[in-house]
C-alpha positions, 0 to 999 in steps of 0.5 A, a space after each residue: 835896913 832896906 830903903 826901898 819904898 814899895 808904897 810909891 807903887 801901891 795905888 797901882 795894885 788892883 788885886 786884893 793885897 794882904 800885907 803881913 806886918 812884923 811890928 818888930 821888923 829889923 830889916 825894913 820900916 814897918 811903916 812902909 808896909 802899913 802904908 802899902 796896905 793903906 794906899 793899895 785900893 784893896 789892901 789889908 794889913 795884919 800886924 804881928 808882934 814879931 821880928 823879921 824871922 819869927 814869922 817862920 817859926 811856931 807859934 806865929 807861922 801857924 797864925 800867919 798861914 791861917 790868916 793868909 788862907 782866910 784872905 785867899 779863901 775870901 777873895 778867890 771863893 773856892 766854893 
């Protein structure tokens, strides 16, 4: 398990930040990812009932990519 805690720097992130959190994560603590989203001024977390590698395969990859596109569309306003 990794021990780097990115939440130490989360308050410095000034752009919108999407954190996709695998609730069954086995390489890091999901609590750290949730804390990053909570502490970043424009952070948002979306949780998925997956482990670290399930996010790259159907059915979750389609849902996650759709959430990421929606987030980028909201914040980049392509219209």
